[in-house]
C-alpha positions in Angstrom: 43.3 20.6 -2.9 43.4 21.5 0.3 45.6 24.5 -0.3 43.3 25.0 -3.5 40.2 25.9 -1.3 42.2 28.6 0.8 43.0 30.3 -2.4 39.8 32.6 -2.6 39.3 33.9 0.9 43.4 34.6 0.6 42.4 37.1 -2.2 39.6 38.3 -0.2 42.1 38.9 2.5 44.0 40.7 0.4 41.1 42.9 -0.6 40.7 44.1 3.1 44.5 44.5 3.9 44.5 46.8 0.7 41.1 48.3 1.6 42.3 49.2 5.2 45.7 50.8 4.1 43.4 52.8 2.2 41.4 54.1 4.8 44.6 54.8 6.9 46.0 56.6 3.6 42.7 58.4 3.5 42.5 59.5 7.3 46.2 61.0 6.7 45.3 62.9 3.2 47.0 60.8 0.8 44.0 60.6 -1.4 45.5 59.6 -4.3 47.6 56.8 -2.8 44.2 55.4 -1.3 42.7 55.7 -4.6 45.4 53.2 -6.3 44.7 51.0 -3.2 41.2 50.7 -3.7 41.8 50.1 -7.0 43.8 47.1 -5.8 41.1 46.0 -3.4 38.7 45.8 -6.4 41.2 43.8 -8.6 41.2 41.1 -5.6 37.3 41.4 -5.4 37.2 40.5 -8.9 39.7 37.8 -8.4 38.1 36.1 -5.5 34.9 35.2 -7.0 36.7 34.1 -10.2 39.1 31.7 -8.3 35.8 30.4 -6.5 34.2 29.6 -9.6 37.4 28.1 -11.4 38.5 26.2 -8.1 34.7 25.4 -7.3 35.6 26.5 -3.7 32.4 27.7 -2.6 32.1 28.6 1.3 29.8 30.4 3.6 32.6 31.7 5.3 34.2 33.0 1.9 30.9 34.8 1.3 30.7 36.5 4.8 34.3 37.2 4.6 33.8 39.0 1.2 31.0 41.3 2.3 33.0 42.0 5.4 36.4 43.2 2.9 33.7 44.9 0.4 32.5 47.0 3.4 35.8 48.5 4.2 37.3 48.5 0.8 34.6 50.2 -1.0 32.1 51.5 1.8 34.6 53.2 4.7 37.4 53.9 2.3 35.3 56.1 -0.4 33.5 57.9 2.6 36.7 58.4 4.1 37.9 60.1 0.8 34.6 62.3 0.2 35.1 63.6 3.9 38.7 64.7 3.5 37.7 66.2 0.4 34.9 68.3 1.5 37.0 69.1 4.6 39.7 70.6 2.8 36.8 73.2 1.6 34.9 73.4 4.6 37.0 73.6 7.4 38.2 77.2 6.7 35.0 78.0 7.2 33.7 76.9 10.4 33.9 78.9 13.2 32.9 76.5 15.9 29.7 78.6 16.8 26.2 77.9 15.8 26.5 79.6 12.5 28.7 77.3 11.1 27.3 74.1 13.1 25.5 73.1 9.4 28.3 72.6 8.2 29.9 70.6 10.2 26.7 68.4 9.8 27.0 68.2 5.7 30.6 67.1 6.3 29.4 63.6 7.8 26.8 63.1 5.6 29.2 60.9 3.3 28.8 58.7 6.2 25.5 57.3 4.3 27.9 55.8 1.8 29.4 53.2 4.5 25.6 52.7 5.8 24.4 52.2 3.1 26.9 50.0 1.7 26.5 48.1 4.8 22.9 47.4 4.3 23.4 46.8 0.4 26.2 43.8 1.3 23.4 42.6 4.3 20.9 42.2 1.6 22.7 40.8 -1.1 23.9 37.7 1.6 20.1 37.1 2.1 18.4 37.9 -1.0 18.3 35.2 -3.2 17.5 36.8 -6.4 20.8 38.3 -6.6 22.6 34.9 -8.0 23.1 36.1 -11.4 23.0 39.9 -11.4 22.6 42.3 -8.3 19.3 44.6 -7.4 20.9 48.0 -6.2 24.4 49.3 -7.2 27.0 47.2 -6.5 29.5 48.2 -3.7 32.8 48.2 -6.1 31.3 49.9 -9.0 30.2 52.7 -6.3 33.4 52.8 -4.9 35.5 53.2 -8.2 32.7 55.9 -9.5 33.6 57.8 -6.7 37.5 57.1 -6.7 37.8 57.7 -10.6 35.9 61.2 -10.0 37.9 62.2 -7.2 41.4 61.5 -9.0 40.3 63.0 -12.0 39.5 66.2 -9.9 43.1 66.0 -8.1 44.5 67.1 -11.5 42.4 68.9 -13.2 40.0 72.1 -12.4 37.2 70.8 -14.3 34.8 70.0 -11.5 36.3 72.3 -8.8 33.3 74.5 -9.1 30.9 71.7 -8.2 33.5 70.5 -5.3 33.9 73.8 -3.9 30.6 74.0 -2.7 29.2 72.7 1.1 26.0 70.9 -0.8 27.7 69.3 -4.0 29.6 66.0 -1.8 26.9 65.7 0.4 23.9 65.5 -2.1 26.2 63.0 -4.3 26.6 60.8 -1.3 23.1 60.6 -0.4 22.3 59.9 -4.1 24.9 57.1 -4.1 23.3 55.9 -0.8 20.3 55.2 -2.5 21.2 53.9 -5.6 22.8 51.3 -3.3 20.1 50.3 -1.7 17.5 50.7 -4.4 15.7 47.9 -6.3 17.4 48.9 -9.6 18.3 45.6 -11.3 22.1 45.7 -12.2 24.4 43.5 -14.2 26.8 42.1 -13.0 30.6 42.6 -13.6 32.0 39.5 -12.5 32.9 37.1 -15.4 31.8 33.5 -14.7 33.4 32.5 -18.0 35.8 34.0 -21.0 33.3 33.2 -23.6 31.1 36.3 -25.5 27.6 34.3 -24.9 26.3 35.7 -21.2 28.9 38.5 -21.2 28.1 40.7 -23.7 27.0 43.6 -21.7 30.4 43.1 -19.3 32.3 42.7 -22.7 31.0 45.8 -24.2 32.0 47.9 -21.4 35.3 46.5 -20.9 35.9 47.6 -24.8 34.4 50.8 -24.0 36.7 51.2 -21.1 39.5 50.4 -23.2 38.9 52.7 -26.3 37.8 55.6 -24.0 41.2 55.1 -22.1 43.3 55.1 -25.0 41.3 57.7 -26.5 42.1 60.0 -23.5 46.0 58.9 -23.2 46.3 60.3 -27.0 44.6 63.6 -26.1 46.4 64.0 -23.1 43.7 63.5 -20.7 43.9 62.4 -17.1 43.3 58.5 -17.4 40.7 58.3 -14.8 38.1 60.4 -16.7 38.0 57.2 -19.2 36.9 54.9 -16.1 34.3 57.5 -14.6 32.8 57.9 -17.8 32.5 54.0 -18.2 31.0 53.8 -14.7 28.4 56.2 -15.5 27.2 54.6 -18.6 26.9 51.2 -16.5 24.9 53.3 -13.9 22.6 55.2 -16.5 22.1 51.6 -18.6 21.0 49.9 -15.9 18.6 52.9 -14.9 17.3 53.2 -18.3 17.0 49.7 -18.5 14.7 49.9 -15.1 12.7 52.9 -16.5 11.9 51.0 -19.4 10.6 48.4 -17.4 8.5 50.5 -15.4 6.9 52.0 -18.3 6.0 48.8 -19.8 4.2 47.3 -16.9 
């Protein structure tokens, strides 16, 4: 029993390990490697909670460690990815003078994702309303949404007209930052059991992901597009449900 209680924290530490290396790779410009490491961190983030529930090894330390790991893996790492992607396009246009100072300022707008992620995680730790579901966009979902978009854009030119502008990434960063700290209820992607009842939306989302994943492979499209669409669907479902609730009031 002594060893079992440390397993969830060990998995959380792996989350932090992958996230830290993702930050390093993102700084070095190895975008795809960083994305895969963030995905590995997300798998660990799913497994640590599942292991804690399975082994009933909840602890205040585990909760705090999870938030610290998530801030690095799903807050800082995607921020560096966004910054680097923007830097590739913007840097050649920076002269160092006052005429291009606004470009340098815009390049740092993605830092809002890290700040909003920190606020989101701190809020989660003290908000008793989030025991079952979330209020605001979960940091792992936000990070994976960013990663899938950037991964697809690495191998395809579909979004180049958007990415190769000075305002797109800053605007997206601000919108996602708002969603992170918003009061929009969002259902959790973590399973408390393997049963259908109580996990309907999660299982439907997973089934959709599998179907889309197979479809894009058959069509010869980059696989990340399927997961990008799934996370967009997740976001839109929750926003739609929130708006319907507001209208009914």
